[in-house]
A tleap script that builds the chain and sets N, CA, C and O, in Angstrom:
source leaprc.protein.ff14SB
mol = sequence {
  NMET ARG VAL GLU GLU PHE ARG ALA GLN PRO
  GLU ARG ASN LEU LEU VAL VAL HIE ALA THR
  ILE LEU VAL ASP ARG PRO ASN HIE LYS GLY
  ILE VAL ILE GLY ALA ARG GLY ALA ARG LEU
  GLY GLU ILE GLY ARG ARG ALA ARG LEU GLU
  LEU GLU ALA VAL PHE GLY THR LYS VAL PHE
  LEU GLU LEU PHE VAL ARG VAL GLU PRO GLY
  TRP ALA LYS ASP PRO ARG ARG LEU GLU GLU
  LEU GLY CLEU
}
set mol.1.N position { 58.787 109.288 51.505 }
set mol.1.CA position { 57.444 109.783 51.325 }
set mol.1.C position { 57.192 109.917 49.826 }
set mol.1.O position { 58.065 110.344 49.071 }
set mol.2.N position { 56.003 109.549 49.418 }
set mol.2.CA position { 55.608 109.669 48.019 }
set mol.2.C position { 54.365 110.545 47.932 }
set mol.2.O position { 53.369 110.297 48.612 }
set mol.3.N position { 54.432 111.569 47.091 }
set mol.3.CA position { 53.289 112.458 46.892 }
set mol.3.C position { 52.364 111.808 45.870 }
set mol.3.O position { 52.759 111.552 44.733 }
set mol.4.N position { 51.138 111.547 46.286 }
set mol.4.CA position { 50.151 110.893 45.430 }
set mol.4.C position { 49.365 111.920 44.610 }
set mol.4.O position { 49.018 111.674 43.455 }
set mol.5.N position { 49.093 113.068 45.221 }
set mol.5.CA position { 48.325 114.112 44.551 }
set mol.5.C position { 48.829 115.469 45.014 }
set mol.5.O position { 49.122 115.680 46.190 }
set mol.6.N position { 48.920 116.376 44.062 }
set mol.6.CA position { 49.384 117.732 44.345 }
set mol.6.C position { 48.637 118.638 43.382 }
set mol.6.O position { 48.976 118.711 42.201 }
set mol.7.N position { 47.623 119.327 43.885 }
set mol.7.CA position { 46.840 120.185 42.986 }
set mol.7.C position { 46.454 121.467 43.701 }
set mol.7.O position { 46.237 121.508 44.912 }
set mol.8.N position { 46.381 122.507 42.889 }
set mol.8.CA position { 46.001 123.819 43.406 }
set mol.8.C position { 44.516 124.033 43.186 }
set mol.8.O position { 43.947 123.601 42.183 }
set mol.9.N position { 43.909 124.703 44.135 }
set mol.9.CA position { 42.535 125.165 44.007 }
set mol.9.C position { 42.577 126.680 44.179 }
set mol.9.O position { 42.288 127.196 45.259 }
set mol.10.N position { 42.942 127.395 43.102 }
set mol.10.CA position { 43.135 128.847 43.226 }
set mol.10.C position { 41.891 129.606 43.673 }
set mol.10.O position { 42.001 130.633 44.343 }
set mol.11.N position { 40.722 129.116 43.314 }
set mol.11.CA position { 39.498 129.801 43.732 }
set mol.11.C position { 39.314 129.769 45.246 }
set mol.11.O position { 38.615 130.610 45.812 }
set mol.12.N position { 39.938 128.803 45.891 }
set mol.12.CA position { 39.859 128.690 47.358 }
set mol.12.C position { 41.172 129.087 48.036 }
set mol.12.O position { 41.295 128.996 49.257 }
set mol.13.N position { 42.167 129.534 47.229 }
set mol.13.CA position { 43.497 129.863 47.749 }
set mol.13.C position { 44.049 128.691 48.565 }
set mol.13.O position { 44.473 128.853 49.709 }
set mol.14.N position { 44.031 127.505 47.942 }
set mol.14.CA position { 44.355 126.274 48.651 }
set mol.14.C position { 45.192 125.356 47.782 }
set mol.14.O position { 44.999 125.281 46.569 }
set mol.15.N position { 46.120 124.662 48.413 }
set mol.15.CA position { 46.917 123.635 47.768 }
set mol.15.C position { 46.556 122.311 48.441 }
set mol.15.O position { 46.609 122.210 49.667 }
set mol.16.N position { 46.191 121.300 47.660 }
set mol.16.CA position { 45.791 119.996 48.196 }
set mol.16.C position { 46.912 118.997 47.935 }
set mol.16.O position { 47.347 118.816 46.798 }
set mol.17.N position { 47.371 118.354 49.002 }
set mol.17.CA position { 48.467 117.387 48.889 }
set mol.17.C position { 48.059 116.102 49.609 }
set mol.17.O position { 47.655 116.124 50.772 }
set mol.18.N position { 48.174 114.990 48.895 }
set mol.18.CA position { 47.968 113.663 49.476 }
set mol.18.C position { 49.299 112.934 49.346 }
set mol.18.O position { 49.838 112.817 48.246 }
set mol.19.N position { 49.828 112.448 50.454 }
set mol.19.CA position { 51.138 111.808 50.442 }
set mol.19.C position { 51.116 110.528 51.267 }
set mol.19.O position { 50.332 110.386 52.205 }
set mol.20.N position { 51.998 109.600 50.895 }
set mol.20.CA position { 52.122 108.328 51.595 }
set mol.20.C position { 53.517 108.224 52.188 }
set mol.20.O position { 54.516 108.424 51.497 }
set mol.21.N position { 53.572 107.911 53.464 }
set mol.21.CA position { 54.837 107.642 54.146 }
set mol.21.C position { 55.060 106.145 54.069 }
set mol.21.O position { 54.232 105.365 54.540 }
set mol.22.N position { 56.179 105.738 53.476 }
set mol.22.CA position { 56.495 104.316 53.352 }
set mol.22.C position { 57.326 103.859 54.539 }
set mol.22.O position { 58.264 104.539 54.955 }
set mol.23.N position { 56.972 102.708 55.075 }
set mol.23.CA position { 57.754 102.086 56.141 }
set mol.23.C position { 58.054 100.646 55.731 }
set mol.23.O position { 57.341 100.059 54.917 }
set mol.24.N position { 59.102 100.097 56.296 }
set mol.24.CA position { 59.578 98.777 55.906 }
set mol.24.C position { 58.868 97.635 56.643 }
set mol.24.O position { 58.708 96.545 56.095 }
set mol.25.N position { 58.453 97.887 57.865 }
set mol.25.CA position { 57.863 96.822 58.690 }
set mol.25.C position { 56.551 97.281 59.326 }
set mol.25.O position { 56.353 98.471 59.569 }
set mol.26.N position { 55.662 96.328 59.591 }
set mol.26.CA position { 54.381 96.681 60.223 }
set mol.26.C position { 54.535 97.408 61.566 }
set mol.26.O position { 53.756 98.308 61.879 }
set mol.27.N position { 55.532 97.019 62.349 }
set mol.27.CA position { 55.699 97.698 63.645 }
set mol.27.C position { 56.174 99.138 63.465 }
set mol.27.O position { 55.942 99.978 64.334 }
set mol.28.N position { 56.841 99.432 62.338 }
set mol.28.CA position { 57.247 100.809 62.062 }
set mol.28.C position { 56.023 101.689 61.813 }
set mol.28.O position { 56.011 102.869 62.164 }
set mol.29.N position { 54.999 101.099 61.206 }
set mol.29.CA position { 53.774 101.848 60.931 }
set mol.29.C position { 53.173 102.371 62.239 }
set mol.29.O position { 52.772 103.531 62.332 }
set mol.30.N position { 53.121 101.504 63.232 }
set mol.30.CA position { 52.595 101.910 64.531 }
set mol.30.C position { 53.421 102.999 65.179 }
set mol.30.O position { 52.881 103.883 65.845 }
set mol.31.N position { 54.729 102.940 64.988 }
set mol.31.CA position { 55.614 103.956 65.552 }
set mol.31.C position { 55.360 105.304 64.888 }
set mol.31.O position { 55.281 106.329 65.565 }
set mol.32.N position { 55.232 105.303 63.562 }
set mol.32.CA position { 55.004 106.551 62.835 }
set mol.32.C position { 53.642 107.143 63.188 }
set mol.32.O position { 53.515 108.356 63.354 }
set mol.33.N position { 52.632 106.296 63.301 }
set mol.33.CA position { 51.287 106.785 63.623 }
set mol.33.C position { 51.212 107.265 65.072 }
set mol.33.O position { 50.624 108.311 65.349 }
set mol.34.N position { 51.799 106.513 65.988 }
set mol.34.CA position { 51.792 106.905 67.394 }
set mol.34.C position { 50.464 106.600 68.062 }
set mol.34.O position { 49.517 106.149 67.419 }
set mol.35.N position { 50.409 106.853 69.358 }
set mol.35.CA position { 49.201 106.600 70.147 }
set mol.35.C position { 48.074 107.503 69.679 }
set mol.35.O position { 48.193 108.728 69.704 }
set mol.36.N position { 46.978 106.888 69.252 }
set mol.36.CA position { 45.793 107.597 68.766 }
set mol.36.C position { 46.119 108.599 67.652 }
set mol.36.O position { 45.444 109.617 67.499 }
set mol.37.N position { 47.173 108.286 66.872 }
set mol.37.CA position { 47.524 109.125 65.731 }
set mol.37.C position { 48.288 110.389 66.073 }
set mol.37.O position { 48.453 111.265 65.223 }
set mol.38.N position { 48.755 110.493 67.308 }
set mol.38.CA position { 49.396 111.730 67.758 }
set mol.38.C position { 50.668 112.051 66.982 }
set mol.38.O position { 50.868 113.196 66.575 }
set mol.39.N position { 51.525 111.064 66.772 }
set mol.39.CA position { 52.791 111.333 66.081 }
set mol.39.C position { 52.536 111.699 64.620 }
set mol.39.O position { 53.142 112.641 64.109 }
set mol.40.N position { 51.655 110.973 63.947 }
set mol.40.CA position { 51.341 111.286 62.553 }
set mol.40.C position { 50.711 112.674 62.454 }
set mol.40.O position { 50.981 113.413 61.508 }
set mol.41.N position { 49.890 113.020 63.405 }
set mol.41.CA position { 49.295 114.356 63.432 }
set mol.41.C position { 50.343 115.446 63.559 }
set mol.41.O position { 50.247 116.485 62.906 }
set mol.42.N position { 51.336 115.214 64.390 }
set mol.42.CA position { 52.417 116.189 64.573 }
set mol.42.C position { 53.282 116.280 63.318 }
set mol.42.O position { 53.684 117.374 62.921 }
set mol.43.N position { 53.568 115.143 62.694 }
set mol.43.CA position { 54.321 115.135 61.435 }
set mol.43.C position { 53.559 115.951 60.391 }
set mol.43.O position { 54.142 116.790 59.706 }
set mol.44.N position { 52.274 115.703 60.277 }
set mol.44.CA position { 51.443 116.407 59.315 }
set mol.44.C position { 51.358 117.896 59.587 }
set mol.44.O position { 51.404 118.705 58.661 }
set mol.45.N position { 51.235 118.258 60.844 }
set mol.45.CA position { 51.140 119.672 61.212 }
set mol.45.C position { 52.416 120.417 60.832 }
set mol.45.O position { 52.358 121.493 60.238 }
set mol.46.N position { 53.563 119.842 61.176 }
set mol.46.CA position { 54.839 120.486 60.857 }
set mol.46.C position { 55.065 120.578 59.350 }
set mol.46.O position { 55.517 121.605 58.843 }
set mol.47.N position { 54.746 119.497 58.642 }
set mol.47.CA position { 54.915 119.499 57.187 }
set mol.47.C position { 53.999 120.535 56.545 }
set mol.47.O position { 54.414 121.253 55.636 }
set mol.48.N position { 52.771 120.614 57.008 }
set mol.48.CA position { 51.814 121.577 56.454 }
set mol.48.C position { 52.303 123.005 56.666 }
set mol.48.O position { 52.219 123.826 55.752 }
set mol.49.N position { 52.808 123.312 57.846 }
set mol.49.CA position { 53.317 124.658 58.121 }
set mol.49.C position { 54.497 125.000 57.212 }
set mol.49.O position { 54.596 126.125 56.723 }
set mol.50.N position { 55.383 124.044 56.986 }
set mol.50.CA position { 56.519 124.277 56.087 }
set mol.50.C position { 56.051 124.496 54.657 }
set mol.50.O position { 56.547 125.386 53.967 }
set mol.51.N position { 55.094 123.682 54.209 }
set mol.51.CA position { 54.564 123.837 52.851 }
set mol.51.C position { 53.873 125.187 52.682 }
set mol.51.O position { 54.022 125.832 51.644 }
set mol.52.N position { 53.125 125.616 53.684 }
set mol.52.CA position { 52.450 126.905 53.609 }
set mol.52.C position { 53.466 128.048 53.523 }
set mol.52.O position { 53.234 129.034 52.824 }
set mol.53.N position { 54.586 127.918 54.231 }
set mol.53.CA position { 55.628 128.948 54.182 }
set mol.53.C position { 56.287 128.982 52.805 }
set mol.53.O position { 56.574 130.058 52.279 }
set mol.54.N position { 56.523 127.827 52.229 }
set mol.54.CA position { 57.173 127.751 50.916 }
set mol.54.C position { 56.260 128.267 49.816 }
set mol.54.O position { 56.695 129.052 48.974 }
set mol.55.N position { 54.997 127.840 49.807 }
set mol.55.CA position { 54.080 128.171 48.723 }
set mol.55.C position { 53.260 129.446 48.955 }
set mol.55.O position { 52.640 129.962 48.025 }
set mol.56.N position { 53.257 129.943 50.177 }
set mol.56.CA position { 52.542 131.179 50.465 }
set mol.56.C position { 51.033 131.059 50.346 }
set mol.56.O position { 50.354 132.031 50.016 }
set mol.57.N position { 50.506 129.875 50.614 }
set mol.57.CA position { 49.064 129.650 50.545 }
set mol.57.C position { 48.683 128.578 51.561 }
set mol.57.O position { 49.544 127.857 52.065 }
set mol.58.N position { 47.405 128.479 51.855 }
set mol.58.CA position { 46.932 127.432 52.758 }
set mol.58.C position { 47.136 126.066 52.099 }
set mol.58.O position { 47.045 125.942 50.877 }
set mol.59.N position { 47.412 125.047 52.909 }
set mol.59.CA position { 47.648 123.697 52.411 }
set mol.59.C position { 46.749 122.721 53.158 }
set mol.59.O position { 46.675 122.735 54.386 }
set mol.60.N position { 46.065 121.871 52.386 }
set mol.60.CA position { 45.348 120.739 52.957 }
set mol.60.C position { 46.244 119.537 52.713 }
set mol.60.O position { 46.460 119.147 51.566 }
set mol.61.N position { 46.767 118.946 53.778 }
set mol.61.CA position { 47.713 117.837 53.686 }
set mol.61.C position { 47.076 116.600 54.287 }
set mol.61.O position { 46.666 116.604 55.448 }
set mol.62.N position { 46.997 115.547 53.498 }
set mol.62.CA position { 46.473 114.270 53.982 }
set mol.62.C position { 47.588 113.243 53.867 }
set mol.62.O position { 48.132 113.014 52.787 }
set mol.63.N position { 47.920 112.626 54.998 }
set mol.63.CA position { 49.008 111.654 55.042 }
set mol.63.C position { 48.477 110.250 55.285 }
set mol.63.O position { 47.527 110.041 56.040 }
set mol.64.N position { 49.117 109.297 54.624 }
set mol.64.CA position { 48.833 107.883 54.815 }
set mol.64.C position { 50.151 107.204 55.147 }
set mol.64.O position { 51.217 107.689 54.768 }
set mol.65.N position { 50.082 106.086 55.853 }
set mol.65.CA position { 51.275 105.300 56.158 }
set mol.65.C position { 51.051 103.911 55.580 }
set mol.65.O position { 50.042 103.263 55.861 }
set mol.66.N position { 52.014 103.457 54.760 }
set mol.66.CA position { 51.865 102.150 54.121 }
set mol.66.C position { 53.129 101.324 54.321 }
set mol.66.O position { 54.246 101.830 54.205 }
set mol.67.N position { 52.932 100.045 54.624 }
set mol.67.CA position { 54.037 99.099 54.775 }
set mol.67.C position { 54.391 98.563 53.396 }
set mol.67.O position { 53.545 98.027 52.681 }
set mol.68.N position { 55.655 98.720 53.044 }
set mol.68.CA position { 56.168 98.186 51.788 }
set mol.68.C position { 57.528 97.556 52.087 }
set mol.68.O position { 58.560 98.220 51.988 }
set mol.69.N position { 57.526 96.255 52.459 }
set mol.69.CA position { 58.768 95.591 52.856 }
set mol.69.C position { 59.848 95.700 51.777 }
set mol.69.O position { 59.591 95.483 50.593 }
set mol.70.N position { 61.054 96.040 52.214 }
set mol.70.CA position { 62.213 96.071 51.341 }
set mol.70.C position { 62.344 97.298 50.461 }
set mol.70.O position { 63.278 97.365 49.662 }
set mol.71.N position { 61.457 98.269 50.571 }
set mol.71.CA position { 61.517 99.424 49.673 }
set mol.71.C position { 62.833 100.184 49.804 }
set mol.71.O position { 63.342 100.711 48.815 }
set mol.72.N position { 63.384 100.246 51.006 }
set mol.72.CA position { 64.597 101.031 51.243 }
set mol.72.C position { 65.853 100.376 50.676 }
set mol.72.O position { 66.898 101.021 50.591 }
set mol.73.N position { 65.766 99.104 50.285 }
set mol.73.CA position { 66.926 98.402 49.726 }
set mol.73.C position { 66.755 98.098 48.241 }
set mol.73.O position { 67.607 97.445 47.639 }
set mol.74.N position { 65.684 98.557 47.663 }
set mol.74.CA position { 65.391 98.306 46.258 }
set mol.74.C position { 65.854 99.508 45.427 }
set mol.74.O position { 65.217 100.561 45.467 }
set mol.75.N position { 66.955 99.365 44.674 }
set mol.75.CA position { 67.489 100.498 43.913 }
set mol.75.C position { 66.464 101.113 42.947 }
set mol.75.O position { 66.415 102.333 42.790 }
set mol.76.N position { 65.661 100.284 42.314 }
set mol.76.CA position { 64.651 100.799 41.387 }
set mol.76.C position { 63.602 101.633 42.132 }
set mol.76.O position { 63.188 102.696 41.670 }
set mol.77.N position { 63.193 101.129 43.275 }
set mol.77.CA position { 62.186 101.847 44.086 }
set mol.77.C position { 62.739 103.176 44.589 }
set mol.77.O position { 62.040 104.189 44.589 }
set mol.78.N position { 63.996 103.166 45.017 }
set mol.78.CA position { 64.622 104.393 45.493 }
set mol.78.C position { 64.732 105.425 44.370 }
set mol.78.O position { 64.545 106.620 44.597 }
set mol.79.N position { 65.033 104.962 43.179 }
set mol.79.CA position { 65.100 105.868 42.030 }
set mol.79.C position { 63.727 106.479 41.723 }
set mol.79.O position { 63.623 107.665 41.409 }
set mol.80.N position { 62.679 105.658 41.817 }
set mol.80.CA position { 61.315 106.153 41.598 }
set mol.80.C position { 60.974 107.276 42.578 }
set mol.80.O position { 60.273 108.228 42.233 }
set mol.81.N position { 61.474 107.148 43.782 }
set mol.81.CA position { 61.200 108.127 44.839 }
set mol.81.C position { 62.152 109.316 44.810 }
set mol.81.O position { 62.018 110.251 45.599 }
set mol.82.N position { 63.118 109.269 43.890 }
set mol.82.CA position { 64.080 110.371 43.783 }
set mol.82.C position { 65.151 110.341 44.838 }
set mol.82.O position { 65.719 111.378 45.179 }
set mol.83.N position { 65.439 109.159 45.366 }
set mol.83.CA position { 66.469 109.030 46.413 }
set mol.83.C position { 67.712 108.361 45.877 }
set mol.83.O position { 68.678 108.171 46.615 }
savepdb mol mol.pdb
quit
């Protein structure tokens, strides 16, 4: 997962996070998203609850899923992601 945006809106007591989930193959994208977005919604809900517990504030979390073939075997890409 790559965080694209992470900003606080203190006047609204809110943390805004935009993140991209990387997958290696197009069929993996469908698996992560699930039927009518159900699996991605559940991933987002759980992640948001964890972030709210860690930061002690409301979190607006927007997730995207992007296919990037070979990312998991690219040492440079893994380093960029902190893996």
